[in-house]
ROZAFI-723875 format. One record per residue (C-alpha): residue number from 1; residue in three letters; x, y, z. Coordinates in Angstrom, 3 decimals. Each point is the difference from the previous one (the first is absolute). Layout:
 num residu       c1       c2       c3
 NUM    ALA        X        Y        Z
...
//
This chain:
 num residu       c1       c2       c3
   1    MET   67.325   54.707   -9.424
   2    LEU   -1.773   -3.130   -1.106
   3    THR   -3.230    0.057   -1.281
   4    ALA   -2.829   -2.285    0.756
   5    ILE    0.571   -2.278   -2.777
   6    HIS    3.735   -0.197    0.650
   7    ARG   -0.884   -1.207    3.700
   8    ARG   -2.353   -2.481   -1.516
   9    ALA    2.546   -1.682   -2.627
  10    PRO    1.336   -3.200    1.757
  11    LEU   -4.151   -0.540    1.079
  12    ILE   -0.575    0.223   -3.502
  13    ALA    2.580   -2.039   -1.143
  14    ILE   -0.959   -2.627    2.481
  15    ALA   -3.454    0.126   -1.272
  16    LEU    1.169   -0.701   -3.448
  17    ALA    2.490   -2.491    0.654
  18    PHE   -2.460   -1.817    1.408
  19    THR   -2.680   -0.027   -2.655
  20    PHE    2.861   -0.982   -2.344
  21    ILE    0.474   -3.104    2.071
  22    VAL   -3.752   -0.761    0.491
  23    ALA   -0.160    0.328   -4.015
  24    VAL    2.978   -1.858   -0.757
  25    THR   -0.456   -3.105    2.362
  26    VAL   -4.076   -0.134   -0.260
  27    GLY   -0.551    1.263   -3.517
  28    PRO    1.244   -3.509   -1.860
  29    ILE   -2.106   -1.896    2.329
  30    GLY   -3.235    1.733   -0.717
  31    CYS   -3.160    0.602    1.835
  32    GLY   -1.346   -3.632   -0.723
  33    PRO    2.117   -1.925    2.572
  34    VAL   -0.259    2.584    2.921
  35    ARG   -3.753    0.712   -0.747
  36    ALA   -0.368   -4.310   -0.032
  37    ALA    2.110   -0.007    2.976
  38    VAL   -2.307    2.636    2.330
  39    LEU   -3.350   -2.058   -1.221
  40    THR    1.402   -2.807    0.877
  41    ALA    0.912    1.001    3.287
  42    ALA   -3.442    2.036    0.528
  43    GLY   -1.557   -3.311   -0.382
  44    ALA   -1.190    0.101   -3.694
  45    PRO   -1.676   -3.040   -1.965
  46    ALA    3.350   -1.835   -1.337
  47    VAL    0.484    0.123   -3.509
  48    THR   -1.788   -2.826   -1.710
  49    GLY    0.689    0.985   -3.638
  50    CYS   -3.240    0.672   -1.096
  51    ASP   -1.081    2.260   -2.880
  52    ALA   -0.454    3.407    0.543
  53    GLY   -3.547    0.992    0.159
  54    VAL   -1.346   -3.452    0.112
  55    THR   -2.549   -0.907    2.953
  56    ALA   -0.609   -3.188    1.379
  57    CYS   -1.514   -1.849    3.329
  58    GLN    2.207   -1.308    2.530
  59    GLY   -2.442   -2.157    1.622
  60    ALA   -2.831    2.210    0.788
  61    VAL    2.315    3.123   -0.112
  62    PRO   -0.086    2.201   -3.331
  63    VAL    3.244    1.316   -0.843
  64    ALA    1.620    2.374   -2.760
  65    CYS    3.601   -0.499   -0.973
  66    SER    2.341    3.557   -0.141
  67    TRP    2.839    0.441   -2.234
  68    ASP    2.460   -1.730    1.549
  69    GLY   -1.543   -3.174    0.364
  70    ARG   -1.698    0.163    3.317
  71    ALA   -3.699   -1.050    0.644
  72    TRP   -1.601    2.496    2.264
  73    SER   -2.999   -0.926    1.683
  74    ALA   -3.201    1.893   -1.050
  75    THR   -1.522    0.006    3.335
  76    PRO    0.943    1.723    3.175
  77    THR    2.225   -2.246    1.999
  78    SER   -0.133   -2.859   -2.333
  79    ALA   -3.262   -0.947    1.172
  80    PRO   -1.828   -2.698   -1.383
  81    CYS   -3.112    0.619   -1.991
  82    PRO   -2.907   -1.394    1.746
  83    TRP   -1.926   -1.463   -3.056
  84    GLY    3.255   -0.785   -1.607
  85    CYS    2.111    1.334   -3.024
  86    THR   -1.054   -0.073   -3.493
  87    VAL    2.218    1.514   -3.118
  88    GLU   -2.056    1.565   -2.649
  89    PRO    1.101    1.387   -3.340
  90    ASP    0.598    3.349    1.516
  91    GLY    2.166   -1.138    3.064
  92    ALA   -0.287   -2.158    3.120
  93    ARG   -3.031    0.550    2.608
  94    CYS   -1.702   -0.475    2.888
  95    ASN   -3.345   -2.514   -0.623
  96    ALA   -2.951    2.045    0.990
  97    PRO   -2.241   -1.514    2.864
  98    PRO   -2.395   -2.576   -0.919
  99    THR   -3.505    1.383   -0.737
 100    ARG   -2.791   -0.492    2.021
 101    ASP   -3.076   -2.119   -1.827
 102    ALA   -3.267    1.043    2.054
 103    SER   -1.562   -2.656   -1.674
 104    THR    1.826   -2.725    2.323
 105    ASP    0.145    1.547    3.055
 106    ALA   -1.522   -2.180    2.760
 107    GLY   -1.647    2.466    2.055
 108    GLU   -1.768    2.142   -3.117
 109    VAL   -3.696    0.355    0.545
 110    THR   -2.498   -0.592   -2.895
 111    PRO   -3.530    1.323   -0.208
//
């Protein structure tokens, strides 16, 4: 009588063969090209060759460079900053709204 392992031996052999074939064909290529193809197909920004960790302004949109040279928007859906973008020593960011100067308000009532 065959044991359970003997009955499953053909399935185990097929699984091992498949794993070997994948390892031999994809292994030398590495994950990098596969990951890049998936990111490109998913609509990720194109590789621009920027330096990893660097931030900049692309128009009014602050962007940060990833390890693979892609400039990712720092705002949701790449929305531009309402008051523009500025690069500070600690990174790119949206400008703050202008401050209101009460002394120049036309409707101000003075006693």
